[in-house]
C-alpha positions as CSV (number, residue, x, y, z in Angstrom):
1,M,-201.9,-158.0,204.5
2,A,-204.1,-158.9,201.3
3,L,-203.9,-156.9,198.1
4,T,-206.6,-155.0,196.7
5,V,-208.1,-156.1,193.1
6,Q,-206.1,-152.7,191.7
7,Q,-203.2,-153.8,193.5
8,T,-203.0,-157.5,192.5
9,F,-203.4,-156.2,188.8
10,N,-200.6,-153.9,189.3
11,E,-198.4,-156.6,190.6
12,A,-199.3,-158.7,187.7
13,K,-198.6,-156.0,185.2
14,R,-194.8,-155.5,187.1
15,Q,-194.4,-159.4,186.9
16,A,-195.6,-159.4,183.2
17,I,-193.4,-161.4,180.8
18,G,-195.0,-159.9,177.5
19,R,-196.0,-156.9,176.9
20,N,-198.9,-154.1,178.6
21,F,-201.5,-152.9,175.8
22,I,-203.8,-150.1,176.9
23,F,-206.4,-148.2,174.7
24,P,-206.6,-145.5,174.2
25,K,-203.5,-144.6,176.4
26,G,-203.4,-141.6,177.7
27,R,-206.9,-140.9,177.6
28,L,-208.2,-143.6,179.5
29,D,-205.7,-142.8,182.3
30,S,-208.4,-140.4,183.4
31,V,-211.2,-142.5,183.2
32,K,-212.5,-144.2,186.8
33,H,-214.4,-147.3,184.9
34,K,-212.2,-149.7,182.7
35,L,-211.7,-153.4,182.1
36,M,-208.4,-155.3,182.4
37,M,-207.3,-158.5,180.9
38,V,-204.5,-160.6,182.4
39,F,-202.9,-163.6,180.5
40,Y,-201.4,-167.0,182.4
41,E,-200.4,-170.1,181.2
42,Y,-203.3,-172.6,181.4
43,S,-203.8,-174.6,184.7
44,I,-206.8,-176.4,186.3
45,R,-205.2,-176.3,189.2
46,V,-206.1,-173.0,190.8
47,A,-204.8,-171.8,194.2
48,G,-207.9,-170.3,195.2
49,N,-209.2,-167.4,192.9
50,L,-206.5,-166.2,191.0
51,L,-208.9,-162.8,190.7
52,T,-208.1,-161.9,193.9
53,A,-205.0,-163.8,195.0
54,T,-201.5,-162.3,195.4
55,P,-199.3,-163.5,192.0
56,T,-196.6,-165.2,193.2
57,P,-192.8,-165.7,190.9
58,N,-194.7,-169.1,189.7
59,M,-197.5,-167.3,188.4
60,K,-196.5,-164.6,186.0
61,S,-198.7,-162.8,183.6
62,L,-197.4,-163.5,179.9
63,A,-199.3,-159.9,178.9
64,T,-201.7,-157.4,180.2
65,I,-204.5,-155.6,178.3
66,T,-206.6,-152.6,179.2
67,L,-209.9,-151.4,177.3
68,P,-212.5,-149.0,178.4
69,V,-215.8,-151.3,179.7
70,P,-217.4,-153.2,177.1
71,I,-221.1,-151.9,175.8
72,K,-223.0,-153.7,177.6
73,I,-221.9,-155.3,181.4
74,L,-224.4,-158.4,181.8
75,E,-223.9,-160.6,185.1
76,K,-225.1,-164.2,184.1
77,Y,-225.4,-167.1,186.8
78,D,-226.8,-170.6,186.0
79,V,-227.4,-173.3,188.0
80,E,-228.6,-176.5,186.3
81,Y,-231.6,-179.1,187.9
82,S,-233.2,-181.7,186.4
83,S,-236.5,-183.9,187.6
84,V,-236.1,-187.6,189.2
85,S,-239.1,-189.5,189.2
86,V,-239.5,-191.1,192.4
87,S,-242.0,-193.8,191.7
88,G,-240.2,-194.0,188.5
89,N,-236.8,-195.1,190.1
90,L,-238.3,-197.6,192.4
91,K,-240.3,-199.5,189.8
92,N,-237.6,-199.8,187.6
93,A,-235.3,-201.6,190.5
94,F,-238.0,-203.4,191.5
95,E,-238.6,-205.1,188.0
96,E,-234.6,-205.2,188.0
97,K,-234.4,-207.4,190.9
98,M,-237.5,-209.5,189.8
99,K,-235.8,-210.2,186.1
100,Q,-232.6,-211.3,187.8
101,A,-234.7,-214.0,189.8
102,N,-235.4,-216.8,187.0
103,Y,-236.7,-216.7,183.6
104,N,-240.5,-217.7,184.3
105,T,-240.8,-214.4,187.1
106,Q,-239.3,-212.2,184.0
107,N,-241.8,-213.1,181.5
108,N,-244.7,-213.1,184.4
109,L,-243.6,-209.6,185.2
110,N,-243.7,-209.1,181.6
111,V,-247.5,-210.1,181.2
112,L,-248.3,-208.5,184.6
113,S,-246.7,-205.2,183.3
114,T,-248.9,-204.9,180.3
115,M,-251.9,-205.7,182.2
116,G,-250.8,-203.2,184.6
117,S,-250.7,-200.5,182.3
118,T,-254.0,-201.3,180.2
119,G,-256.1,-201.3,183.2
120,A,-254.7,-197.7,184.6
121,A,-255.9,-196.4,181.2
122,L,-258.9,-198.3,181.0
123,L,-259.9,-196.7,184.7
124,G,-258.1,-193.5,184.1
125,V,-255.5,-193.6,186.6
126,S,-251.5,-193.1,186.6
127,L,-249.0,-194.1,189.3
128,N,-247.7,-190.8,190.5
129,P,-244.4,-190.4,189.6
130,F,-243.3,-187.9,193.0
131,N,-240.7,-185.8,190.8
132,I,-238.2,-184.1,192.7
133,I,-235.3,-181.9,192.4
134,Q,-231.9,-183.2,191.5
135,L,-228.8,-180.7,191.6
136,N,-227.1,-180.9,188.5
137,G,-224.2,-178.4,189.2
138,A,-223.6,-175.1,188.5
139,K,-222.8,-174.3,184.9
140,L,-219.7,-173.0,183.7
141,R,-220.5,-168.8,183.1
142,K,-220.0,-167.4,179.8
143,H,-219.2,-163.7,179.7
144,N,-219.6,-161.5,176.0
145,F,-217.7,-158.2,175.5
146,R,-218.1,-155.7,172.4
147,W,-216.4,-152.8,172.0
148,K,-216.5,-149.9,169.8
149,L,-213.0,-148.6,169.4
150,H,-212.1,-145.1,167.4
151,P,-208.6,-144.8,166.9
152,E,-207.2,-140.9,166.7
153,N,-204.2,-141.2,165.4
154,K,-201.6,-144.1,163.6
155,D,-200.2,-144.6,166.9
156,E,-203.6,-145.8,168.5
157,T,-204.1,-147.7,165.3
158,N,-201.2,-149.7,166.1
159,A,-202.1,-150.2,169.7
160,I,-205.4,-151.9,168.3
161,E,-203.8,-153.9,165.6
162,K,-201.4,-155.3,168.9
163,I,-204.4,-155.6,171.3
164,I,-206.1,-157.8,168.2
165,D,-203.3,-159.9,167.6
166,T,-202.5,-160.7,171.7
167,I,-206.1,-161.7,171.9
168,R,-205.9,-164.0,168.4
169,V,-202.7,-165.7,169.3
170,N,-203.1,-166.2,172.8
171,M,-207.1,-167.5,172.7
172,H,-205.3,-170.9,169.7
173,P,-204.0,-174.1,170.7
174,K,-200.4,-174.3,171.3
175,T,-198.5,-176.9,168.9
176,G,-196.5,-179.9,170.9
177,G,-198.5,-180.4,173.7
178,V,-196.9,-180.5,177.3
179,W,-194.6,-182.7,178.9
180,P,-194.9,-185.7,178.9
181,V,-196.5,-186.1,175.8
182,S,-195.0,-183.8,172.8
183,L,-196.2,-185.3,169.1
184,G,-196.0,-182.1,167.2
185,D,-199.5,-181.1,166.1
186,V,-200.7,-184.5,166.9
187,I,-201.2,-183.4,170.5
188,L,-202.5,-179.5,171.3
189,G,-201.4,-177.6,174.4
190,Y,-204.6,-175.6,175.9
191,P,-204.8,-171.9,174.9
192,N,-203.8,-169.3,177.8
193,L,-206.1,-168.4,180.5
194,I,-207.2,-164.6,181.0
195,N,-208.4,-162.9,184.2
196,F,-210.5,-160.3,183.5
197,R,-211.9,-157.1,186.3
198,I,-213.9,-154.4,186.0
199,F,-212.4,-151.8,187.8
200,G,-214.7,-148.5,189.1
201,P,-216.8,-149.7,192.1
202,E,-214.7,-148.7,195.5
203,N,-216.1,-151.1,197.5
204,P,-214.8,-155.0,196.6
205,S,-217.7,-156.2,197.2
206,H,-219.6,-154.8,194.2
207,I,-217.0,-156.4,192.0
208,F,-218.8,-159.5,190.7
209,P,-216.4,-162.5,191.1
210,A,-215.4,-164.7,188.0
211,A,-213.2,-167.8,187.5
212,P,-210.1,-167.5,185.2
213,C,-211.0,-168.0,181.8
214,V,-210.5,-169.4,178.0
215,I,-211.6,-167.3,175.0
216,D,-214.3,-169.5,172.5
217,S,-214.9,-166.9,170.2
218,F,-213.4,-163.5,169.0
219,T,-214.9,-161.3,165.9
220,V,-213.2,-158.0,164.7
221,D,-215.2,-156.0,162.4
222,R,-212.8,-153.3,160.6
223,T,-215.7,-151.6,159.3
224,G,-217.2,-151.0,162.4
225,G,-219.2,-147.7,161.2
226,D,-222.1,-147.3,159.1
227,Y,-220.0,-147.7,156.2
228,P,-216.1,-148.7,155.3
229,S,-213.9,-145.6,156.4
230,F,-210.2,-145.4,156.5
231,F,-207.6,-143.0,157.4
232,T,-206.0,-141.1,154.4
233,E,-202.9,-142.1,155.6
234,T,-202.1,-145.5,156.9
235,G,-205.6,-146.9,155.0
236,T,-206.4,-148.6,158.5
237,P,-210.2,-148.5,159.4
238,V,-211.5,-145.7,161.6
239,V,-213.6,-147.4,163.8
240,Y,-213.2,-151.3,165.1
241,Q,-215.8,-153.3,166.5
242,I,-214.4,-156.1,168.7
243,H,-217.2,-158.9,170.3
244,M,-215.5,-161.6,172.5
245,S,-216.7,-164.9,174.2
246,V,-214.9,-166.3,177.2
247,T,-215.8,-169.2,179.3
248,E,-215.1,-169.9,182.6
249,I,-213.2,-173.0,183.7
250,L,-214.6,-174.0,186.8
251,P,-217.8,-173.2,188.1
252,L,-218.5,-171.1,191.4
253,I,-219.6,-172.2,194.6
254,N,-221.3,-171.4,197.9
255,R,-218.1,-171.1,200.2
256,N,-219.3,-170.4,203.7
257,G,-221.3,-167.6,202.5
258,T,-218.9,-166.4,200.0
259,L,-219.2,-166.4,196.3
260,D,-215.6,-168.3,195.0
261,V,-214.0,-170.7,192.6
262,S,-214.7,-174.4,193.4
263,T,-211.2,-175.9,192.6
264,V,-209.7,-179.8,192.3
265,S,-206.8,-178.8,194.2
266,S,-208.4,-180.8,197.5
267,L,-209.2,-184.1,195.0
268,I,-205.4,-184.0,193.8
269,P,-202.5,-185.3,195.5
270,D,-199.6,-182.3,195.5
271,N,-197.6,-185.0,193.6
272,A,-200.1,-186.3,191.5
273,L,-199.7,-184.3,188.2
274,G,-195.5,-183.5,188.4
275,S,-194.0,-180.1,188.2
276,W,-195.7,-179.7,185.1
277,G,-199.0,-179.5,186.6
278,D,-198.1,-176.5,188.6
279,T,-199.2,-173.0,187.9
């Protein structure tokens, strides 16, 4: 029986190698809507949608972070298209073929082309390009999160600082690269991935799908209020503003009427990358 989203993340927390961070701990338990991030080792060869897949022993999470929902929850999709001229492509193909014939044909073609352009301008006519649409694929989606966090005591301040440290460490490349190539800092290993879910909706179909992501931008404003203010006892901020931008590593695709992650697993033989390519 397939696990629900909540059960999947509960299992991910249970199997976490690293720590589980929650802010505000205790207070967040009674809040229905919240956002959870789960960190994993980077791998492009995901087996289906990691967000709803059952965690397995070789897919242990490194850490989990649970926060209130961001100030804005925007769901954005982009598919990229371009315009293609059918007449232009046919004309270019014909000219290229003629140029390959012989030198005299090429010279004659250049003359005809110049005369044709001049004549068309004098007559006030132009070749209809017959533009058609060309699909270039779905863009990798970006998500932007923004939180305004108010710690109420030293323990909550420490929790926020640990969350900040966990995010900034996991978003950066790793030294030494990955097997079979390791040349210190010359070859860098990809940062860890995050999966995220916003809990709240009872109906699983109301939760928008998302592919595994990398963090591409992270900003911490320690003067998040109208003016800088700090606790007297600890000297730490009274208000934190956190901005985080993530990019999905794989595009989404319409798979038999269901939006899912488009993977490359089916294109790569199981033994092509060796054991270091497995999740």
